[in-house]
N, C-alpha and C positions, 0 to 999 in steps of 0.2 A: 504494500500500500504506500503510494507516494502522495504527499500533500505539498502544495506550493502556496506559500503566503506571499503576496505581492503588495507593492505600494506602501510598505511599512513606513510610517512617518519617521520613526526612529527605533532602531534595534539596539537594545541595551545589553550590556555585560558581555561583549564580544571578547573572548579570551583564547589565547593559545593553550594547548592541552597541558603545558608544563606548569601553569599557574594553579596551585591548589588552595592558596589563601592569600590575602593581602593584609599588610601591617602598616602601622604608623602613617606616614605621609602618603603612601601608596593607596590608602583607603579613600583619599579624595579623588582618585582617578577612576572614572567609570567609562570604559571604552564603548563607543557607540558607532553605528553607521546610520546616516540619514538617508531617506528614500531607498529602503532596502528590500531585498527579497530573502526568503528562508525556505529551504527545501527539507522536508521530513520524509524519511524512508524507513519503513518497518520499525516504527517507534523511536527512531534515533534521528539526531540532526545530521543531515547529509551534506548540506552546502548552504552558504549564505554569501551575501555581498551587496553591492550597489545595484540598483535597478538598471543602470546603464550597462552593466556587465551580465545581465540575466542570460543564462545559457538556455538552450533548447530543452525544455522539460515537458514530458507528457504525463502530467499528474492525474490520478484518479479524482483528486479533489483540489479545488483552487479557492483560496480565501483572499478576498480583497480587503486589506487592512488600511485603506486610505484614511488618513487623519488619525490613525491609531498607533499606539506604541506597543511593542512586543518586548517582553523580558522573560528571563527564566522564572519558573514558579518559585514560591518561597520554600525554603528549607528550614523547618521548625525543629530545632535540635533538642528541645526540652519541653515535654508535655506529660500530663497525668490524665489523659483522655479517658482511660478505663477506670470508671468508678460507679458507685451506686447512689442514686438519689441526688440530693443537693444539700447545701448548708446555708440556705436563705436566712434562717433564724439567726445564725452567727453574724451575718451581714448587718442585720438590724441591731444586734447586740453591740457591734462596733460603733454604729451610729449613735447608740445610747451611751457610749463612753468606755466600753471594755476594750482592752488591747488584744491583739492576736495571742500574745503570751498568756494573758489572763483567761481567755476563752479555752486555750489548750489546757491550762492548769485545772479547769473545772470539768475536764473530760470531753471537751469539744475538740475542734481542730481535727488533726489526723486520726485520733482515736475514735472520734465520732464517725468519720468516713469508714474506718476499719470495721466498726460495729455493723454499719449498714451493709457493707460489702459481704461480710461473713454471713449475714442473714438473707442474702439475695442469691437466687439461683444463677448458675453460670450462663444459662440461656438469656435470662433477663438482663444480666450485665452486658452481654454481647449486644442485645437489641438496643439498650441505652447508648452504648459506646459507638455503635456503627452510625447512629444518627448524628453524633458529634463529629465523627470522622467525615461523613458525607458533607456536613456543613463546612468544615475547614477546607475540604477539597474545592467546594464551590467558591470559597473566598481566596483561592489561588495558591493553596499549599500543595506542593507536589511531592514532598518527602517529609516524614515526621518520625521523631523518636517518641516512644511511649514507655513510661515507667510503670512498674508494679509499685507496691509500697502501701496499699490500703488493705492488705490481707493481714500482715503481721503474725500469721500462723503459717505452718507448712502448707496446709490445704488452701488457705486463702491466697497466698502468694502464687502457688502453682495455678490456681484457678484464674487469676489475673493474667498470668503469662500465657496460658492457653487461649484466653480471649484475644490477646494481642496477636498471637500466632494465627488464629482464625481470621482476624481482620486482614492480616498480611496476605493470607491465602485467597481471600475473597475480593480484594480491591486492588486496582492497578497502582495505587500510590505506594511509593517505597516506604516501608516501615522498619525501624530498628527498635529492638526490645531491650530495655534496661531493667535489671533486677535491683529493686530498692527495698529489700527487706529491712534495711537499716534506716527507716524513715522516722521511726519513733519507737520508744519502748512501750510495749503493751502494759496495761495497768498491773497485771499480775507479775510483771518483771520490774516494777518501778524501783524496788529496793535490791534487785539482783540482776544488774546489767550483764554480768559475766554469763549468767545462764542463758540470756537471750542472744548474746553475741555467739555463744557456743552453738545455739540452735541454728542460727544463720549459717555458720561455718560448717557444722557437722551434719546437719539434716537438710536444710534448704538447698545449699549450693550443690551437693552431690546429685540431688534429684533434678535440679534445673539443668545441670551439665549433661546428665544422662539423656534427657529428652531434648537437648539443644534448644532450650526455650529463651535464651537471652544472648545478646551480643556484648552488653556492657554491665558493669556493676557500679552502683551509686550508694553513697552514704550521706545522710544529713549531718554534717559536721558543724555543730553549733552548741552554744551554751544551753544546757537543759536537754540536749538530745545526745548526740554521740561525741565523745571526746576525741582529741587528735589521736591518742593512743588506740582507742577502739576503732577509729576510722582507718588507721594504718593496718591494724590487724585484719580488718574485713577486706580492705583493698588487696592485701597480700594473699589472702585466701582466694579471692576472686580471680586474681592473676593466675594462680596455680590451676584453676579450672578453665583458663582460657578467656576470661572476661576482662576487658580493658576498663580501667576506672574512668568515670565521669561523675564528678561529685558536687554536692550542694555545699557552698562555703560562703562565709562573710555576709549572710543575710542581715543579721542583727549585731554580730560581734566579729572582731578579727581575733582569732584564737590560734592561728597557725595552720589552718586548713589548706590554704593555698600552697604553702611550703611543702606540706605533706603530699598534695596532689602532684606537684612538680617532681618531688622525690620519687614517686611511683609512676611517673610518666603518664599521668592522666591525660586523656584526650581533651577533656575540657574541665574547667572549674566554673561553676554557675551561680548566679545571683550577684555577688560582689557589690552590694549596696554600701558596705562599709569597707573602705580601702585605705590602709596606712601606706606611707611611702615604702616601707619594707615589703609590703605585699606586691606593689607594682614592680619593685626591683626584682623580686623573686621570679616574676613571670618573663623577664627579659631573656631573649636568646634561648627560649624553650620551645618545645613542640606542643605545648598545652594552650588551648584556645580559651581565652576569657569570654564568658557568655553573660550578657546583660538581659534582664527580664523586666523591661520598663512598665508593662501593663500590671505587673505585680506591685511595683512601687506606687503606681497610680491608684490601684484598688485598695491597698492597705495604708496609703498616705505615709509611706516611709521614704527615706532618701533614695535617689536614683544613682545608679552606677556612674562614677565620675569619668565619663567617656573622654572628655577633653584632655584630662591629665594623662589618661592611659594611652591615648593615641599620640599625644605629644612625647610620651616616653618611648614611642616606637612599637607599641603593642598592637596586635590585631584585636578586633572585637567582633563577636557574633551576636545577633539578636534572636531571641526566641520568645514564645508566648507564655510558657509556664501554665498552660491551660489546666486548671484543676478546680475542684468544687469550693475550696476555701479561700484562696488568696488571689486567684485569677480565673474566674468563670467565663473565659473567652479565649478562643483560639484564633482570633482575627489578626493575622500578621500585618494586614494593612494598617490597623490601628497601632500595632507595635512599632512599625516603621515611622508612622506619623508622630507617635509619642517620643520616640528617640530623637527626632528632629526638634520637637517643641520643648521637651523637658530636659533632654540630655545635651542639647545644642550640637547634635551631629548634623552634618550637611546631608542633603538628600543622597548624594553620591556615597557618602560613608554608610548611611543607613541601608541603602540598597545592597551595597557590597556585604554588609554585615548580615543581611537576611537571605542572601543567596550563596555566594561562593564560600564565605566564612561559616555560614550556617551548615552548609554541606560538609565542610571540614570537621565541624564539631560533632558530626555523627558518622564520620569515617567514609563519606561517599563523594568527596570532591573530585574524584576521578571520573565520575559518571553523572554528576548533578551540579547545579549551581551557576552555570554559565552557558552562553551560546558558543559551543565548541563542537566541531565536527566529531561525531562518534558518541557524544553524550546523549542522555535521555531527552526525548522531545517533550519535556514538561514545561509548559509555557503559559504565560498570562498575555492575553490580548486586551488592551484597555478599550474603553469607549473613546470616541474622538476627544482628545484633550490638547491643551495648548503646549504643554511640555511635561516631562516626567516630574518636575517640581510640583505639579498639581496633585500628585499621589499623596504626599504628606500634607500639603497645604489644605486641600479640601478633605480634612480628616474625617468628617462625618458622612461623606458621600461614597457610594459604591461605584467605583470607576471601572470595574471589571466587566468586559463584554463577553469574553470567551476564555475558558480554561481548557487546556489540552494536557493529558497525561499519557505518556508513551505514544504521542501522536494522535490520540483519540480525543475528540471533543466530549468533555463531561459536563460542560455548562454552555 
C-alpha cells in the first residue's frame, strides 16, 4: 500500500537516521521542508522532499495537505493509562485544601487506585483502558509507554501487565510496558518495607520475566515512598531480569534519585519538578533522558521542571503526559506541548522536539519513531489548515488535528 501526501504547507522534524535525540542548543532547531510531499509505503516513510522534486509515484491513495502541516505523531514516554475507575473525589479534596501528600496519607492516592484495580475484573480494566488508548490515538499519539503500579500485589501487577500486552496486540500504536510494582507501599507493608521490596524482587519480577510482560522497570523514588537504597536494589534486580530502568524522581524532593538513575544507566528519569544544581550536573554527558511532565504540574499546582536551566546546561528534555487517575487525568500531548511553551518557557521548536524525537528516545524507539526519516514508522499528524506550527501551542484550547495516521493507516 502506497500513500502520497502532496502540497504539505510545511513538513516538520525532517531528520537523518543517525539522529536519535537532540540536546541543549540543538533543541531549538526543528528541520522542516516547505511545500513538501511525503510518500508512505507498507506502513513506513519511503520518501519525502520539495514538491518541485516530486518523483513519479503511482499511489493507491493520495492526500492533498494544502495549507496543512505534517509532523511525526507524539511519542508519550510516561503514562499510567491502565487503571480502574477514577479519583474525582480527591480532585475536589485538593480544591478544598488537602495536599497530594495528605490525601495519600489518608489512604487515597495510589493506594486508592490499587484498591479499585484489585476489585475490578481484568476484562473491565481492559475495556476502560482501551477507551483511553483510543482517545490519545485520536489526539495524535502514535507511541506510548504504559506502566503497571496500581496492583501492588503479585496478581494485581500481572493483571495490569497482561492488559497492557493485550492492548499492544490489538492496536497499531506502538506500546512499551513498564513494571512499576515499586509505586507505593501497600498499607499492610507500611511498617515492613523490606518484605514488600522482597516481594517485588523475588515473586513479581520472576513471573513478569517468565511471561515477557515488561520492557522496563520503574520505581517511585521519593520521600515517603521508596528510598534511594530501595530504588537501587529494585533497579539492580530488574536489570538482572533484562529490564532497563526508567524511574520517577524529584517530584517533590531531591533525594539522590537522579544520581542513582544515572549510576544504573536508566533510560530516563521522570518528573524533575525539583532540581538542584547537582542534579543537573549529574545528568550531563549521560545517556539518560530527563523527562518533564508539565500537565502534572498544572493539575497539582506544583512547580514545573526548570527546562530553561536544563537546556542551557546542554541537557536534552523529553515531554510526556503522565496520564493517570490522580495527578494527570489527561493524555492530551497537544496540551502538554502547549503547557511546556506557556509555563516552562520552551520554544515551540524545543517542545516539538521534546515530544517527538526525544520522547521516542525515552522509550527506546528513536530508531523507528519520532521523526520524518526514511524507513521509520509512518505515524503522522496532519493538522487542519493553520498559519504556522507556532499555532499548535498558541491556540492551546483548540483541536488543530485533521488526520492521524498510524503505520500509514488513517485512524482519524
